[in-house]
Phi, psi and omega in degrees: 000124181268106179270152179293151180292152177293130180301138182293333179240129179307130182298333181293347180279346180285153176234147181207112182304321179294319179291322177299321177297315181300313180298321180297319179296316180293324176295321179296320178300316180293321177298315179298317182290321178296319178294323178297318178295320179298322177299327179285350177268357175296131180307328181296329180296329186269017171260103186304144178295141176304136179086356182275168178302314183294323179296320179297325180292323179291339179254025185297159180247018179296146176233154178276184184293344178264002179089003180276134180298143175296316185070189184280347188294327182291305178293334179300328180301325179295317180292325178293320177296318179296322179294318178297323177297322179290326174302315179296318179302312181297321180295318179293323177300317179297321180294319178298319181299323179299328181285346184258022175288147179290165002276171181245149356275149181291139181278317174221145351281153182274320189242012183297321182296321180293318180295320178290324176299320176302319179295322175299313182300315184289320179294316178296321181294326178294314177295321179301317180294318181288329188262017180301115183290351180277353182283154167278167179297324180294320178295320181293317179294323177299321179294323176301313183287336172297316178297314180296320179297316179300318179293320179293322176297319177297319179298319179295316179299314181295320180295320179297317177296319180294325177296317179297328179271005180061029177265344176226163179264164178299327179294324179291323176294318179298324178295319179297319179292322179294323177295318178295317179296322178296323178296316179296324176296319178298319178300317178294318180298327179287348180082018181276319183074158181206159173232148182270326180222104356289158182283117179220156172226123180056030182083355180268141177246154182272114180290162172285166177302318181298318179296322179293316180295322178301317179293321180298317187259026185279007181260244189293337182255018185301324186297336185242351192294326181298314182292313184298313182298322178298317179295317179298319178296322178298318177298314184296328185258008178070031179288114183298329180297314179295318183293315179294326180294337182260009180278125182234148176064212183256006180225166178271105183205184176232157185257161175305321181295320178295315179299318179297319178298320178302312182294317181301317182294318180296317180294319179299319180298317180295317180298317181295318180296315181297322179296318178296317179299318179293320179296325181286337178140357179276153179080185185278333179192163178298335181240062182298141179299320181298321179293320179296315181298319179298311182297323179295312184291318177294317180296322180297318180290321178293323177296321179295321179294315181298321178297320179293326182278344184294000000 
């Protein structure tokens, strides 16, 4: 395989007023989006509006097999998981912004923004899946326990491997298995029921990351999301096909259009997630003014960038 020669001068040493303007616009878009995400991390945002779907779930009348009320703690776990996913989203947005510091084009890293964008998509998609306002409280709680079950299975597998490598004791492995068994008992106590093959809880199955991202981006960006997400995954996993397919010119670099696409995808994911959370009952209304202003200001800058690149 004939790879292009390493450029004699770091590409990052070049300056271009037009490119500096583009990077400044993309940084502003990311700053606006990060601040919008931070507003959603305010505890007040996570108090569902009276009369909303989410508020009704916190006041559910479900009881377990022993007759004890579920109370608000079971559905609250779903909202806590969604909130943690949003924390991750905001952190990844900040990391992408760091990669877009001048001068342009950056010599290293070449594909970091795409890999981080993939992380934004997956974190947002997880929250999107958990916060679907069309779910019943039983379905939402079942999804929470699917996530927990998957994590406990991973813990058992890792502990077993560590035992073989003599990094853990047999007692520690037994504890991991006991924790998983306790979780399954809790699922039964809630009256949800589960199956191991296929793995389901309350009739709900755990989608793959790709399936979650597909659902998240099934709206205005549907035409391109399958290809884009596949490329992003290739960057993250060191897939040579993806990396070589993105090699342009005589050097290893990225283009303004690619960087803009990374930012656009990340911003779209945040907007779609925020809309779902608001529709379900979080925030002051489904069409909050703050959300509209953020989308307007970020969109205006992205349109200016696209016009410049056309």
